[in-house]
Each structure stands twice: as structure tokens, then as C-alpha cells.
C-alpha positions as CSV (number, residue, x, y, z in Angstrom):
1,M,23.5,-34.4,-19.0
2,T,21.9,-31.3,-18.4
3,H,18.0,-31.3,-18.6
4,I,16.5,-28.5,-20.6
5,N,13.0,-27.6,-19.7
6,P,11.4,-27.7,-23.1
7,Y,8.7,-25.3,-21.8
8,A,11.1,-22.6,-21.2
9,W,12.7,-22.4,-24.7
10,G,11.3,-20.5,-27.6
11,L,8.0,-19.7,-25.8
12,D,8.6,-16.1,-24.8
13,K,6.1,-13.3,-24.2
14,N,5.3,-11.1,-27.2
15,S,2.9,-8.5,-28.4
16,A,0.6,-11.1,-29.7
17,N,0.4,-13.5,-26.5
18,F,0.6,-10.9,-23.8
19,V,-1.1,-7.6,-23.1
20,A,-1.0,-5.5,-20.0
21,L,-4.2,-5.9,-17.9
22,S,-5.9,-2.7,-17.4
23,P,-9.5,-1.8,-16.8
24,L,-9.2,0.7,-19.7
25,S,-9.6,-2.2,-22.0
26,F,-13.2,-2.5,-20.6
27,L,-14.1,0.9,-21.8
28,E,-12.6,0.3,-25.4
29,R,-14.6,-2.9,-25.7
30,T,-17.9,-1.8,-24.5
31,A,-17.8,1.4,-26.6
32,H,-17.2,-0.9,-29.6
33,V,-19.8,-3.6,-28.7
34,H,-22.4,-1.5,-27.4
35,P,-21.9,2.1,-28.6
36,Q,-25.5,3.4,-28.3
37,R,-26.2,1.8,-25.0
38,T,-26.6,4.3,-22.1
39,A,-23.4,4.6,-19.9
40,L,-24.3,7.7,-17.8
41,V,-27.5,9.1,-16.6
42,Y,-27.4,12.4,-14.5
43,G,-30.5,14.8,-14.4
44,R,-31.6,15.2,-18.0
45,L,-28.2,13.9,-19.3
46,R,-28.3,10.4,-21.1
47,Q,-24.8,9.7,-22.4
48,S,-24.0,6.6,-24.4
49,W,-20.6,4.3,-24.2
50,A,-19.5,5.8,-27.6
51,E,-19.9,9.3,-26.3
52,T,-18.4,8.6,-22.9
53,Y,-15.3,7.0,-24.7
54,A,-14.9,9.9,-26.9
55,R,-15.1,12.1,-23.9
56,C,-12.6,10.2,-22.0
57,R,-10.2,10.1,-25.0
58,R,-10.6,14.0,-25.1
59,L,-9.7,14.3,-21.5
60,A,-6.5,12.2,-22.2
61,G,-5.7,14.2,-25.1
62,A,-6.2,17.5,-23.4
63,L,-4.1,16.5,-20.4
64,A,-1.3,15.2,-22.6
65,G,-1.5,18.5,-24.5
66,R,-0.7,20.1,-21.4
67,G,2.3,18.0,-20.6
68,I,0.6,15.5,-18.3
69,G,1.8,11.9,-18.7
70,A,3.6,9.0,-16.9
71,G,4.6,10.0,-13.3
72,D,2.1,12.9,-12.9
73,T,-0.8,13.0,-10.6
74,V,-4.2,14.5,-11.4
75,A,-6.4,15.0,-8.3
76,V,-10.3,15.3,-8.4
77,M,-12.3,16.9,-5.8
78,L,-15.8,16.0,-7.3
79,P,-19.1,14.5,-6.1
80,N,-20.7,11.5,-8.0
81,T,-21.2,13.2,-11.3
82,P,-20.3,12.2,-15.1
83,A,-17.0,14.1,-14.8
84,M,-15.9,12.0,-11.9
85,F,-16.7,8.8,-14.0
86,E,-14.9,10.1,-16.9
87,A,-11.7,10.9,-14.9
88,H,-11.4,7.2,-13.8
89,F,-10.6,6.5,-17.6
90,G,-9.4,9.9,-19.2
91,V,-6.6,10.3,-16.4
92,P,-5.0,6.8,-16.7
93,M,-5.6,7.0,-20.5
94,C,-2.7,9.7,-20.8
95,G,-0.4,7.7,-18.4
96,A,-1.0,9.8,-15.3
97,V,-2.4,8.8,-12.0
98,L,-5.8,9.5,-10.6
99,N,-6.1,10.9,-6.8
100,T,-9.7,11.0,-5.8
101,L,-10.0,13.3,-2.8
102,N,-12.4,12.7,0.1
103,T,-14.9,15.6,-0.3
104,R,-15.5,15.5,3.5
105,L,-11.9,16.4,4.6
106,D,-10.7,19.9,5.9
107,A,-8.5,22.4,3.9
108,S,-5.2,21.4,5.8
109,V,-5.5,17.7,5.0
110,I,-6.5,18.5,1.2
111,A,-3.6,20.7,1.1
112,F,-1.2,17.9,2.4
113,M,-2.5,15.6,-0.2
114,L,-2.1,17.9,-3.0
115,A,1.5,18.6,-2.0
116,H,2.5,15.1,-1.1
117,G,1.0,13.7,-4.4
118,E,2.5,16.4,-6.3
119,A,-0.8,17.0,-8.1
120,K,-0.2,19.0,-11.5
121,V,-3.9,19.2,-12.2
122,L,-6.8,19.4,-9.9
123,L,-10.6,19.0,-11.1
124,T,-13.0,20.6,-8.6
125,D,-16.7,21.7,-8.2
126,R,-17.8,24.9,-6.7
127,E,-19.6,23.1,-3.8
128,F,-16.2,22.5,-2.4
129,A,-14.7,25.8,-2.9
130,G,-14.6,26.6,0.9
131,V,-12.2,23.8,1.4
132,I,-10.2,23.8,-1.9
133,G,-9.6,27.6,-1.8
134,P,-7.8,27.7,1.5
135,A,-6.1,24.5,0.5
136,L,-4.8,26.1,-2.7
137,A,-3.7,29.2,-0.9
138,T,-1.2,27.3,1.0
139,L,0.6,25.6,-1.9
140,G,2.2,28.7,-3.5
141,E,4.2,27.5,-6.6
142,R,3.0,24.0,-6.2
143,R,-0.5,25.1,-7.0
144,P,-1.7,22.8,-9.8
145,L,-3.7,23.8,-12.9
146,V,-7.3,24.0,-11.4
147,I,-10.2,22.9,-13.9
148,E,-13.7,23.7,-12.7
149,V,-16.4,21.3,-13.3
150,V,-19.5,23.5,-13.9
151,D,-22.7,21.8,-12.8
152,P,-25.9,23.8,-12.7
153,S,-27.3,21.7,-9.8
154,A,-24.1,22.5,-7.7
155,P,-24.6,24.5,-4.5
156,A,-23.6,28.2,-4.7
157,G,-20.0,28.8,-4.4
158,Q,-16.8,30.4,-5.7
159,Q,-15.5,28.9,-9.1
160,L,-11.8,28.5,-8.6
161,G,-10.6,27.1,-12.0
162,E,-8.6,28.9,-14.6
163,I,-10.7,26.8,-17.2
164,D,-13.9,25.0,-17.1
165,Y,-14.1,21.2,-17.7
166,E,-15.9,21.4,-21.3
167,R,-13.7,24.1,-22.6
168,F,-10.8,21.9,-21.4
169,L,-12.2,18.9,-23.1
170,A,-12.6,20.9,-26.3
171,E,-8.7,21.0,-26.3
172,G,-8.4,17.2,-26.8
173,D,-9.1,14.9,-29.6
174,P,-12.2,12.5,-29.5
175,D,-9.9,10.0,-31.4
176,H,-6.8,10.6,-29.2
177,A,-4.4,7.8,-29.8
178,W,-4.2,6.5,-26.2
179,R,-2.1,3.3,-25.0
180,L,-2.4,0.8,-22.5
181,P,0.2,1.0,-19.8
182,A,3.7,-0.2,-20.8
183,D,3.6,-2.3,-17.7
184,E,0.5,-3.6,-15.9
185,W,2.3,-2.8,-12.4
186,D,2.2,0.8,-13.4
187,A,0.1,2.9,-11.0
188,I,-3.3,3.8,-11.8
189,A,-4.6,5.4,-8.7
190,L,-3.4,7.2,-5.6
191,N,-5.9,7.1,-2.6
192,Y,-5.2,8.6,0.7
193,T,-6.1,6.7,3.9
194,S,-7.7,8.7,6.8
195,G,-4.5,8.9,8.6
196,T,-4.9,6.8,12.0
197,T,-1.6,8.3,13.1
198,G,0.0,11.5,11.9
199,N,-0.5,12.4,8.2
200,P,-2.7,10.2,5.9
201,K,-0.6,7.6,3.8
202,G,-0.9,7.6,-0.1
203,V,-2.0,4.1,-1.3
204,V,-0.9,3.5,-4.8
205,T,-2.6,1.0,-6.8
206,H,-1.8,-0.7,-10.3
207,H,-3.7,-1.3,-13.4
208,R,-3.3,-5.1,-13.1
209,G,-5.1,-5.0,-9.6
210,A,-7.8,-2.6,-10.8
211,Y,-8.6,-4.9,-13.6
212,L,-8.6,-8.1,-11.4
213,N,-10.6,-6.4,-8.7
214,S,-13.2,-5.1,-11.2
215,A,-13.7,-8.3,-12.5
216,S,-14.1,-9.9,-9.0
217,N,-16.8,-7.5,-8.2
218,A,-18.5,-8.7,-11.2
219,I,-18.1,-12.3,-10.6
220,A,-18.6,-12.3,-7.0
221,W,-21.9,-10.4,-7.4
222,T,-22.9,-12.3,-10.5
223,L,-23.3,-8.8,-12.0
224,P,-25.1,-9.3,-15.5
225,E,-24.4,-7.3,-18.5
226,G,-26.6,-4.3,-18.9
227,S,-27.3,-3.8,-15.2
228,V,-28.4,-0.3,-13.8
229,Y,-26.1,0.9,-11.1
230,L,-27.1,3.8,-8.7
231,W,-24.2,5.7,-7.3
232,T,-24.8,6.0,-3.7
233,L,-21.3,5.1,-2.8
234,P,-18.7,7.8,-3.2
235,M,-16.6,7.5,-6.2
236,F,-13.9,9.1,-4.2
237,H,-13.8,6.1,-1.9
238,C,-11.4,3.5,-3.1
239,N,-12.3,4.7,-6.5
240,G,-15.9,3.8,-6.0
241,W,-14.8,0.1,-4.9
242,C,-13.5,0.0,-8.7
243,F,-17.1,0.2,-9.9
244,P,-16.5,2.8,-12.6
245,W,-14.3,0.3,-14.2
246,V,-16.9,-2.5,-13.3
247,M,-19.7,-0.8,-15.2
248,A,-17.5,-0.6,-18.3
249,L,-16.8,-4.1,-18.0
250,T,-20.4,-5.2,-17.9
251,A,-21.7,-2.6,-20.2
252,G,-24.1,-1.2,-17.6
253,T,-25.6,2.2,-16.9
254,S,-24.3,4.3,-14.1
255,V,-27.0,6.6,-12.5
256,C,-25.3,9.4,-11.0
257,L,-26.4,10.9,-7.6
258,R,-24.8,14.0,-6.2
259,R,-25.9,13.5,-2.6
260,V,-27.5,10.7,-0.7
261,D,-31.2,11.6,-0.3
262,P,-33.9,8.7,0.2
263,V,-36.5,10.5,-1.7
264,R,-34.4,11.1,-4.5
265,I,-32.9,7.6,-4.2
266,Y,-36.2,5.9,-4.7
267,E,-37.3,8.4,-7.5
268,L,-34.1,7.3,-9.5
269,I,-34.7,3.5,-8.8
270,R,-38.3,4.0,-10.0
271,E,-37.5,5.9,-13.3
272,H,-34.6,4.1,-14.3
273,R,-35.3,0.6,-12.9
274,V,-32.0,0.4,-10.8
275,T,-30.9,-3.1,-10.1
276,H,-27.7,-2.8,-8.2
277,M,-26.2,-0.4,-5.6
278,C,-23.4,-0.1,-2.9
279,G,-22.9,1.5,0.3
280,A,-22.5,1.5,4.1
281,P,-25.1,0.4,6.3
282,I,-26.2,4.2,6.8
283,V,-27.5,4.2,3.2
284,Y,-29.7,1.3,3.6
285,S,-31.0,2.4,7.0
286,L,-32.0,5.7,5.4
287,M,-33.8,3.8,2.7
288,I,-35.7,1.5,4.8
289,S,-36.6,4.3,7.4
290,A,-38.0,6.4,4.6
291,P,-42.0,6.5,4.3
292,P,-43.1,3.3,2.5
293,E,-45.0,5.2,0.0
294,L,-41.7,6.2,-1.6
295,R,-41.2,2.7,-2.7
296,A,-44.6,2.7,-4.7
297,G,-44.2,1.3,-8.2
298,I,-40.8,-0.4,-7.6
299,D,-41.3,-4.0,-8.6
300,Q,-37.6,-5.0,-9.5
301,P,-35.4,-6.7,-7.3
302,I,-32.4,-4.7,-6.0
303,K,-29.1,-6.1,-5.0
304,G,-26.9,-4.0,-2.6
305,L,-23.2,-4.5,-1.4
306,V,-22.7,-3.2,2.0
307,A,-19.5,-2.8,3.7
308,G,-18.0,-0.9,6.9
309,A,-19.5,-2.0,10.4
310,A,-21.7,-5.2,9.9
311,P,-25.4,-4.3,9.3
312,P,-27.5,-5.1,12.4
313,A,-30.3,-7.7,11.9
314,A,-33.0,-5.0,11.8
315,V,-31.2,-3.4,8.7
316,I,-31.0,-6.8,6.8
317,E,-34.7,-7.6,7.7
318,G,-35.7,-4.0,6.8
319,C,-33.9,-4.4,3.4
320,E,-35.6,-7.8,2.6
321,A,-39.0,-6.2,3.3
322,A,-38.0,-3.3,0.9
323,G,-37.0,-5.7,-1.8
324,I,-33.2,-5.2,-1.4
325,E,-31.0,-8.1,-1.2
326,T,-27.8,-7.3,0.8
327,T,-24.5,-9.0,0.7
328,H,-21.8,-8.2,3.0
329,V,-18.2,-7.3,1.6
330,Y,-14.8,-6.4,3.4
331,G,-11.8,-4.7,2.5
332,L,-9.6,-1.6,2.7
333,T,-8.3,1.1,0.4
334,E,-5.1,-1.1,0.2
335,V,-6.9,-3.8,-1.5
336,Y,-8.9,-1.7,-3.8
337,G,-12.0,-1.7,-1.7
338,P,-14.0,-4.9,-1.4
339,S,-11.7,-7.9,-1.5
340,A,-13.4,-10.4,0.7
341,I,-17.2,-11.3,0.6
342,C,-19.5,-13.2,2.8
343,A,-20.4,-15.6,0.2
344,K,-23.9,-16.9,1.0
345,Q,-24.7,-20.6,1.3
346,P,-28.2,-21.9,0.0
347,E,-28.9,-23.4,3.4
348,W,-28.7,-19.8,5.1
349,S,-32.0,-18.7,3.4
350,A,-34.0,-21.0,5.7
351,L,-32.8,-19.7,8.9
352,P,-34.2,-17.0,11.2
353,V,-33.4,-13.6,10.3
354,V,-31.2,-13.0,13.4
355,E,-29.1,-16.2,12.6
356,R,-28.8,-15.1,8.9
357,A,-27.8,-11.6,10.2
358,R,-25.0,-13.3,12.5
359,L,-23.8,-15.4,9.4
360,N,-24.0,-12.5,7.1
361,S,-22.3,-10.0,9.3
362,R,-18.8,-11.9,8.7
363,Q,-16.1,-10.4,6.6
364,G,-16.0,-13.8,4.6
365,V,-13.7,-15.5,2.2
366,P,-11.5,-14.1,-0.5
367,Y,-12.8,-12.5,-3.8
368,P,-12.7,-14.7,-6.7
369,L,-9.7,-13.1,-8.1
370,Q,-8.0,-12.5,-4.6
371,Q,-5.5,-15.1,-3.8
372,A,-6.1,-15.4,0.1
373,V,-7.7,-13.6,3.2
374,T,-7.1,-15.3,6.5
375,V,-6.2,-14.8,10.1
376,L,-2.7,-15.1,11.1
377,D,-0.7,-14.7,14.4
378,P,1.1,-11.5,13.7
379,L,4.2,-12.8,15.7
380,T,4.7,-16.2,14.1
381,M,2.7,-15.5,10.8
382,Q,1.2,-18.8,11.3
383,P,-2.7,-19.4,11.0
384,V,-4.8,-19.3,14.1
385,P,-7.0,-22.3,14.7
386,A,-10.4,-22.2,12.9
387,D,-12.3,-22.3,16.2
388,G,-14.0,-18.7,16.0
389,E,-12.2,-17.8,19.2
390,T,-8.4,-17.5,18.7
391,I,-7.8,-13.9,17.8
392,G,-5.1,-12.9,15.1
393,E,-4.6,-10.4,12.5
394,I,-6.6,-10.3,9.3
395,M,-4.4,-10.4,6.3
396,F,-4.5,-10.4,2.5
397,R,-2.2,-11.9,-0.3
398,G,-2.9,-11.6,-3.9
399,N,-2.8,-9.5,-7.0
400,A,-5.5,-7.0,-5.9
401,V,-3.1,-5.5,-3.3
402,M,-1.5,-2.2,-3.4
403,K,1.9,-1.4,-4.8
404,G,2.7,0.3,-1.5
405,Y,2.4,3.7,0.3
406,L,3.9,6.7,-1.7
407,K,7.2,8.1,-0.5
408,N,6.8,5.9,2.6
409,P,9.2,2.8,2.2
410,S,9.2,1.9,5.8
411,A,5.4,1.9,6.2
412,T,5.3,-0.3,3.1
413,Q,7.8,-2.7,4.6
414,E,5.8,-2.8,7.7
415,A,2.5,-3.5,5.9
416,F,3.9,-6.5,3.8
417,A,6.0,-8.0,6.7
418,G,6.2,-11.8,6.3
419,G,4.7,-11.9,2.8
420,W,1.2,-10.8,3.7
421,F,-0.7,-7.4,3.6
422,H,-1.4,-6.6,7.4
423,T,-4.8,-4.9,7.8
424,G,-4.4,-3.9,11.3
425,D,-7.9,-5.4,11.9
426,L,-8.1,-8.3,14.5
427,G,-10.4,-11.3,14.0
428,V,-11.1,-14.8,14.3
429,L,-11.4,-17.7,11.7
430,H,-14.4,-19.7,11.9
431,P,-14.7,-23.4,11.4
432,D,-16.2,-22.8,7.9
433,G,-13.3,-20.7,6.9
434,Y,-15.0,-17.4,7.1
435,V,-13.1,-14.5,8.7
436,K,-14.7,-12.4,11.4
437,I,-13.5,-9.0,12.7
438,T,-13.4,-8.8,16.5
439,D,-11.4,-5.7,17.1
440,R,-9.5,-2.9,15.3
441,S,-5.8,-2.8,16.4
442,K,-5.5,0.8,15.2
443,D,-8.5,1.9,16.9
444,V,-10.3,3.0,13.7
445,I,-13.9,3.9,14.1
446,I,-16.0,3.0,10.9
447,S,-18.8,5.6,10.7
448,G,-21.0,5.5,7.5
449,G,-18.3,3.7,5.6
450,E,-15.9,6.4,6.5
451,N,-12.7,5.6,8.8
452,I,-12.2,7.9,11.7
453,S,-9.1,8.0,13.8
454,S,-9.7,7.9,17.4
455,I,-6.1,9.4,17.9
456,E,-7.2,12.4,15.7
457,V,-10.4,13.1,17.8
458,E,-8.4,12.5,21.0
459,D,-5.8,15.1,19.9
460,A,-8.6,17.8,19.1
461,L,-10.1,17.2,22.7
462,H,-6.7,17.5,24.3
463,H,-6.5,21.0,22.9
464,H,-9.0,22.3,25.2
465,P,-7.3,23.7,28.5
466,A,-9.6,22.0,30.8
467,V,-9.0,18.3,29.4
468,L,-6.5,16.3,31.2
469,S,-7.0,13.1,29.2
470,A,-9.2,11.8,26.7
471,A,-9.9,8.4,24.9
472,V,-12.2,7.9,22.0
473,V,-13.9,4.5,21.1
474,A,-16.7,3.4,18.7
475,L,-20.2,3.8,20.0
476,P,-22.8,1.4,18.1
477,D,-25.3,3.6,16.3
478,A,-28.2,2.4,14.4
479,K,-28.0,4.9,11.6
480,W,-24.2,5.3,11.1
481,G,-23.0,1.8,12.2
482,E,-20.4,3.3,14.6
483,V,-20.0,6.9,15.9
484,P,-17.2,8.3,18.1
485,C,-17.6,8.3,21.9
486,A,-15.4,10.3,24.0
487,F,-14.4,9.5,27.7
488,V,-12.9,12.8,29.1
489,E,-11.1,13.4,32.4
490,L,-11.0,16.9,33.2
491,K,-8.2,18.8,35.2
492,G,-8.9,19.5,38.8
493,G,-11.3,22.3,39.3
494,S,-12.1,22.6,35.7
495,I,-15.7,22.6,34.4
496,V,-17.0,22.2,30.9
497,S,-20.1,20.9,29.5
498,E,-20.6,18.4,26.6
499,P,-21.9,20.8,24.1
500,E,-19.0,23.2,24.9
501,L,-16.6,20.7,24.2
502,I,-18.1,19.4,21.0
503,D,-18.3,23.0,19.9
504,F,-14.6,23.5,20.7
505,C,-13.7,20.6,18.5
506,R,-15.8,21.8,15.3
507,P,-13.0,23.9,13.8
508,L,-10.6,21.1,14.4
509,L,-12.4,18.1,12.9
510,A,-14.5,17.4,9.9
511,R,-18.1,17.2,11.1
512,F,-18.5,13.2,10.7
513,K,-15.6,13.1,13.1
514,L,-17.0,15.0,15.9
515,P,-17.8,13.1,19.2
516,K,-21.5,12.3,19.3
517,Q,-21.2,11.5,23.0
518,I,-19.0,12.6,25.9
519,V,-18.7,10.8,29.1
520,F,-16.8,12.7,32.0
521,G,-15.1,10.8,34.7
522,E,-11.7,9.3,35.7
523,L,-10.3,7.1,32.9
524,P,-9.3,3.5,33.7
525,K,-5.5,3.1,33.4
526,T,-3.0,0.3,34.0
527,S,-0.3,0.6,36.5
528,T,2.0,2.4,34.1
529,G,-0.8,4.9,33.3
530,K,-1.8,3.5,29.9
531,I,-5.6,4.2,29.3
532,Q,-7.4,0.8,29.2
533,K,-9.7,1.4,26.1
534,Y,-11.1,-2.1,26.2
535,V,-12.7,-1.1,29.4
536,L,-14.4,1.9,27.7
537,R,-15.3,-0.5,24.8
538,E,-17.1,-2.8,27.1
539,R,-18.8,0.2,28.8
540,V,-20.4,1.3,25.4
541,R,-20.7,-2.3,24.3
542,S,-18.8,-1.2,21.4
543,S,-18.8,-3.4,18.2
544,S,-15.1,-3.3,18.5
545,A,-15.0,-4.6,22.0
546,I,-13.2,-8.0,22.4
547,E,-16.0,-10.8,23.0
């Protein structure tokens, strides 16, 4: 007699017991429960959650009125301003996909992203006109509708939009009848990687992952309802690590900051009693290096998530002295930003600061709603011994992992080989189960939280007629965490100085990608002529050197 599973009969999904997971739900709930609570602060602006919800619905309605919907891309080139925050809700509320552009990139890369992502609409700020103008000029008929976000505090610059943001919002209805995605697997965002080889890859993320990673952020950080969050982290970076959605989940207040400035940071912390912030080690270094008198009158504890290169002991110690409790997180664009956390153990607090720094610099354990992060042998796909010495590749698995790379099935397949997401970062697994990066297989330099491709910098150097060969590695830097250091071998009889070579690269590279140091001499090579980068890393004692 055939056994019938009683739990598989008459218990189907329906609209009463299954709703697509989306962070858009967070905004709707908070606007209903806490309508008058402050959602956004920017200059003199104080905007409630009810007002924010209405504006996001206007944005969704205006986009829909222009024919924007499922399968369409809306790009934004904006600093940390209210419009950038609103785009994280208004764009997906009409079914479209949000593409936040890195404001530090050059025109050619931005043009590629707009074309590759097939952006139908672009929200931009006059500060970036010098980049956006040339990028748009190359698109021809593929030029998107350009909406100008007018900000009186923006630096001088040409306004490129056909319509300004406020006039565009006026086209929409504050009661626009938006809907949750038909499928929680639907795309919510498109974020381009820095492009370690060739053109950058477009990381496509989904509503379900954005929902779960937002909740993970709140759970892992024990983020209380009504917290006050300072936007020192760029919202373009992995959608601000999902924190626009996190703040809607926790009904908190977002204090927008157009650019990182220690004086302004402390002013805002004092004025608005900021409780939380995120950023790369450089942000915290700037804060603790600022004159102590800037901290006068700040008595509330501040919690900070830090990612990128592990913060040195001096930064952790300085943050503690300044009343900032830092927690190290790890992730990539492909896993929605932070997806692992160096979860602190109570007994660590009694240890000396150097030992605490060593423990806290590890990449850690999975986020609460991420299934797994571990170190595997990429050939056998078996776990490496948890001995803190055996090197493998750090890999993720879970619901907070991207859908894949846009229009790049081969790269997607390679990234997911063996049923895990391959980060390209090499690491070890410690006996307590915590992961630690030891090297980066793709030679990516993490400077101020931004990824820099060593290959891209090398290519720029190779364009100089005097350069025979070049290799770029990460040089530890107290301010930025890591910066590019170039080792250059010149052609016989050629002469070029370090300043001349750096100046030569300026038109070819974004400023933060320029080599900060150039060392001339013969490069170490294998018998087959391959440059031995590990030797160069050892010379600079790079944080990515194999220990």
C-alpha cells in the first residue's frame, strides 16, 4: 500500500499563509505604527516616516506613469541624501530594479554600467556632472531619462536633468497602490563590482535576500527600535549594506551626511545623539585623529560596524577611548554587504587590547540569517582543518546570496561551483570556528572600504612607454587600511620619476586607485617569467601576504 504523506495534502500555499518577503514591508509597517517618528534628517530637513512613505509612493507612481516597471533599471548617482534613501523604496515599489552607482568611478565605467544595465532612468546630482555628462554623451539613443536631484548644499556643477526630482515626484500619487513583488526571488537591486578583470560584473540581488540580510543586521547588532544612525557609509556601496531597509525595519532615524568630515560628524553626533554608524577603518581613523575637543558634550555610547581591512589595534583602542564600540563584519557585494560577523565573546573583554584586536580582526561566523560561511578546499570542496593554518577559499551559502551576475551565466556558474558562493578570498578556519582572511586570490586591494583591482592599476602603468613590467600589491596604511603600492621595472635606458609616473596615471584611474608608492627595480619572477607577487607582498609586509 502506497504511503501518502499527510503533510503534503491539502496544505498548499495561499495568500493567507504566504507573502513574498521584501524590505518594502518594513516601510509600510513603520509608517503605520510610527508615522510621526523622524525618519530622515538632512540639514534643516526633518522628515517623518509618514512623509517618507508618501514620497516613496509618489516616486513609484511617477516612475510607473513613465512606463517604468518590472524588468526595468533605475540608476542613481547620488551622495547620502534623502533622495538616495527614498530611491531604495520608491524604485522597487514600482517593480523596477535599483542600480546605485559608485560616485568615485570615472565616466567610461559609469557609461558601461548604464549601458549594460539598460538604465531607463537616472537620478543624479550636479556634483557628479563632470562624470555623468561625458558618460551620457556616449550612450546616444540609449540615454536614460535624467532626473536632477537639486540640493542647495551641492558643489557647483552643471544640471543635466530634463526634470528635477521634486517636480517628478509631483507626477506621482502619495497613495499610489504599489504591490509587493510577485515573487520574492524577483530582483530588487543591481550593484556592479569594481571589475577585477575586464569590465565590472553586475551583481543582481533579490527581495528575499534584502529582507533577510536587513533583519540579520538588526539581530547581529542588537539594533534597538528608534536608534539614530549616521550615514558615514556610502549608500551606493552594497545598498548601504542594506541599512536603508534596516532603518525602516527598526523605525530608526537616518542622519544623512553628504561627505565624510570629522568636524561635521561630531556635530551631528552631538546634535542628534547618534547611536550607530558603519564604515571602513578610515572613517574611524579620521574620527579618533580629530581634536579631542570635538567630542565635547557627547556622552551617549556609539556602536560602529567596521568592514574592509581589519582595523589595527590602535584604531580599536582609539575608538574605545572615544566611546565607540566597534564590531568587525565581513562580506561582499554578492552577499548583500556584511554577511559574517566577528561575534564577540564575553571573556574577550578582559584581554589586553592587542589580543582583543587580534580576535576582533577575524572575519568571523555567519550572520544570524545566513546559512553558512566557512573555508573549503576549492578543488575538493571539502572543509579545511580548523587549525588556523590550512589555507582554503572562503565560501558562503544561504538565502542572503545574490541571484547571479547580470548577462553573465558563465561567471555565475563559476561563482556557484559546487553549491557554494566562491568569494575569491583565501583564508583559514580557527579552532573556534571563526574564519580569517589570509590572502586575496584576485589580488584585490581594499582601500577605505573600496575594492581596487591590482590588474587595473598595472594596466595603467603599462601604458607608459618607459615601463617594461609592473606589479601592484596592497601596502598597509594607517589611514586607509590598504593602498596600492606599485613595483615597476623600466625598459633599458628609460628614466621616469615616481611623481611623473603617478601623474601619467591620473587620467586613467580614479584618484583613490592611484599608486601611493612606486618602487623601481627588477621584478622577481619564476622560471617561466611569472611575477612572484608573494615576494612583493612580503617586501611591504602587506596585509594580504601569506603568513
